C-alpha positions in Angstrom: 160.0 85.0 102.6 158.7 86.9 99.5 158.0 90.6 100.0 154.5 91.9 99.5 153.1 95.4 99.4 151.1 94.6 102.6 154.3 94.4 104.6 154.0 98.1 105.0 151.3 97.2 107.5 153.1 94.1 108.9 150.8 91.8 106.9 151.7 88.9 104.6 148.7 89.4 102.4 145.4 91.2 102.2 143.4 89.4 104.9 140.0 90.6 103.5 140.2 88.8 100.2 137.2 86.4 100.2 138.1 83.0 101.6 137.4 80.0 99.5 135.8 76.9 100.9 139.2 75.2 101.4 139.6 77.4 104.4 136.9 75.6 106.3 139.4 74.6 109.0 139.9 78.3 109.8 136.1 79.0 110.2 135.9 78.5 113.9 138.9 80.8 114.5 137.6 83.5 112.2 134.0 83.3 113.1 132.5 86.2 115.1 129.9 84.6 117.4 126.5 86.4 117.6 123.5 85.8 119.7 121.7 83.5 117.1 124.8 81.2 117.0 123.8 79.9 120.5 120.6 78.5 118.9 122.5 76.8 116.1 125.0 75.3 118.5 122.2 74.0 120.8 120.5 72.3 117.8 123.7 70.7 116.8 124.4 69.1 120.1 120.8 68.1 120.7 121.0 66.3 117.4 124.3 64.7 118.3 123.7 63.8 121.9 119.9 63.7 122.4 118.9 62.2 119.0 116.6 65.1 118.4 115.4 65.8 114.8 115.0 69.4 113.7 114.3 71.3 110.5 116.0 74.7 110.5 115.9 77.7 108.2 118.8 80.1 108.3 117.5 83.2 106.6 119.1 86.5 105.7 120.2 88.8 102.9 123.2 88.1 100.6 126.5 88.3 102.4 125.0 88.2 105.9 126.7 84.9 106.9 124.3 82.1 106.0 127.0 80.0 104.2 129.4 80.4 107.1 126.8 79.0 109.5 126.2 75.9 107.4 130.0 75.4 106.9 130.5 75.7 110.6 127.9 72.9 111.1 129.7 70.8 108.6 133.0 71.4 110.4 131.6 70.5 113.8 129.9 67.3 112.4 133.2 66.3 110.7 135.1 66.8 114.0 132.5 64.6 115.8 132.6 61.9 113.1 128.9 62.4 112.3 127.4 61.8 108.9 127.1 65.1 107.1 126.6 66.5 103.6 126.8 70.2 102.5 125.3 71.1 99.1 125.2 74.5 97.5 122.1 74.7 95.3 122.9 78.1 93.8 122.0 78.4 90.1 121.4 74.7 89.9 118.3 72.7 88.7 116.3 70.5 91.0 117.5 67.2 89.4 121.2 68.0 89.9 120.6 68.9 93.5 118.7 65.7 94.2 121.4 63.6 92.5 124.1 65.2 94.6 122.0 64.5 97.8 121.8 60.9 96.7 125.5 60.6 95.9 126.6 62.1 99.2 124.2 60.2 101.4 125.3 57.0 99.6 128.7 57.6 101.1 127.6 57.9 104.7 129.6 55.7 107.0 129.6 52.7 104.7 132.6 51.3 106.5 130.4 50.6 109.5 128.4 48.0 107.6 129.6 44.5 107.0 127.0 43.8 104.3 125.6 46.3 101.9 122.7 47.9 103.7 119.2 47.9 102.1 119.0 51.7 102.0 122.1 51.8 99.8 120.3 49.6 97.2 117.3 51.8 97.5 119.3 55.0 97.0 121.0 53.5 93.9 117.6 52.5 92.5 116.0 55.9 92.9 119.1 57.7 91.6 118.9 55.7 88.4 115.2 56.6 88.1 116.0 60.3 88.5 118.9 60.3 86.1 117.5 58.1 83.4 113.8 59.0 83.4 114.1 62.6 84.8 111.2 61.8 87.0 110.9 62.6 90.7 108.9 60.2 92.9 108.9 62.1 96.3 107.6 59.0 98.1 110.4 56.6 96.9 113.1 59.3 97.2 112.1 60.2 100.8 111.9 56.5 101.8 115.4 55.9 100.5 117.0 59.0 101.9 115.3 58.8 105.3 116.3 55.1 105.6 119.9 56.1 105.1 119.7 58.9 107.5 118.1 56.8 110.2 120.7 54.1 109.9 123.6 56.6 109.9 122.3 59.0 112.6 123.2 61.4 114.0 123.3 63.0 110.6 123.3 66.5 109.1 121.8 67.6 105.8 122.9 71.1 104.9 121.5 72.9 101.8 122.9 76.3 101.0 121.3 78.9 98.7 118.1 77.0 98.8 115.9 79.5 97.1 115.9 77.2 94.1 112.1 76.5 94.0 110.7 78.8 96.7 109.0 80.9 94.0 107.3 78.0 92.2 103.8 76.8 92.5 103.3 74.5 95.5 102.8 71.4 93.4 106.1 72.1 91.7 108.2 72.5 94.8 109.9 69.1 94.6 112.8 69.9 96.8 110.6 71.4 99.5 108.2 68.4 99.4 111.2 66.0 99.5 112.8 67.7 102.5 109.5 67.7 104.4 108.9 64.0 103.6 112.4 63.0 104.6 112.1 65.0 107.9 108.7 63.5 108.6 110.0 59.9 108.0 113.2 60.4 110.0 113.1 58.7 113.4 116.0 60.2 115.2 119.2 62.3 115.2 118.7 64.4 112.2 119.3 68.1 111.5 118.2 69.5 108.2 119.3 73.1 107.8 118.6 75.2 104.7 119.9 78.7 104.0 117.7 81.1 102.1 117.1 84.8 101.5 113.3 84.4 101.6 111.4 82.8 104.5 109.7 79.5 104.0 106.3 79.5 105.7 106.1 75.8 106.7 109.4 75.8 108.5 108.7 76.9 112.0 112.2 76.9 113.4 113.9 79.9 111.9 117.0 81.9 112.6 117.2 85.4 111.0 120.8 86.6 110.8 121.6 90.1 111.8 124.4 92.5 110.7 127.4 93.3 112.9 127.3 96.0 115.6 130.4 98.1 116.0 132.2 95.8 118.5 131.5 92.7 116.3 132.9 94.5 113.2 136.1 95.3 115.1 136.5 91.7 116.2 135.8 90.5 112.6 138.6 92.8 111.3 141.0 92.0 114.2 140.7 88.2 113.7 141.6 88.5 110.0 144.5 90.9 110.6 146.0 88.6 113.2 146.0 85.7 110.7 148.2 87.6 108.3 150.5 89.3 110.7 154.1 88.9 109.6 155.9 89.8 112.8 155.2 89.2 116.5 155.9 92.8 117.6 153.3 94.5 119.8 150.9 96.2 117.4 147.4 97.4 118.0 145.0 94.6 117.0 143.3 96.8 114.4 146.5 98.3 112.9 146.6 99.9 110.3 142.9 100.8 110.9 141.5 103.1 113.6 138.4 101.8 115.4 136.5 104.8 113.9 137.5 103.7 110.4 136.1 100.2 110.9 132.9 101.4 112.5 132.4 103.9 109.6 132.7 101.1 107.0 130.4 98.9 109.1 127.8 101.7 109.3 127.9 102.3 105.5 127.3 98.6 104.8 124.6 98.2 107.4 126.7 95.6 109.3 126.7 93.1 106.3 129.8 90.9 106.8 130.2 90.1 103.1 130.1 93.8 102.2 132.3 94.7 105.1 134.9 92.2 103.9 134.8 93.5 100.3 135.1 97.1 101.3 137.9 96.5 103.8 139.9 94.7 101.1 139.5 97.7 98.8 140.4 100.2 101.5 143.5 98.3 102.5 144.6 98.1 98.9 144.0 101.9 98.6 146.1 102.5 101.7 148.9 100.5 100.3 148.7 102.3 96.9 148.6 105.8 98.6 151.3 104.8 101.2 149.0 105.8 104.0 150.5 105.4 107.4 147.2 105.0 109.4 143.9 104.3 107.8 141.4 106.6 109.6 137.7 107.5 109.2 138.4 110.3 106.7 140.4 108.1 104.4 137.6 105.5 104.5 135.0 108.1 103.6 137.1 109.3 100.6 137.7 105.7 99.3 134.1 104.7 99.6 132.9 108.0 98.0 135.1 107.3 95.0 133.7 103.8 94.7 130.1 105.2 94.5 131.0 107.7 91.8 
């Protein structure tokens, strides 16, 4: 096994380097469950088992965990064999997002159908219209998409970083209009979840994510350290950090998980570089003070 500088702390690597989406299978194990997660989980199983339809907004600041919630929903849907598509709309235009929705919905459970379903032809037709003419007919689009979702229910449509047209004039909010029309025409078993930094007035079902408290921050750190442990010896779950060190970082970042992850990565690297035996609160303060200078 190759040696790494993190073996000083019985770690194979820095566990706080930001995970890429390929780590989706690790999400459930690494996720720190908070109170609002019960609502998300209830909505998931009501969609799956009770054919409920729901339109949910997951709202919160950057780094607070919105993407993680949508990816968890995607992971659960995949495990249950339900139709699901996750789309990240960050820094994308309305047309490209709509085309990706059409592409992914077109692939929903086609193996279940002996003959080509009518909604598949409708999706192909509206996709050609969007791509060739650069026009958006919300009525035709919502008919085609809702038809597919109804036939493939239970289904999940998950749109991340969906602030794409929130600031536009109401008549220009094509994606908002499309989602509402799709939801309105859906008959059963559909959860549309969007993640945004700003609240959307017309979505009544909202979950506002909160930062970690001290205990949650410790659990967040312990889970990631455990994943990278190189030996099975009995070590404190938070080693090489003291509980006070972690709570200090969490306080300084106001409980934001993304910022906690970033700062813990930097502090661990600083500990390795300085050959620190135990990373305590005083060391954390010094490292973060230098970062601000």
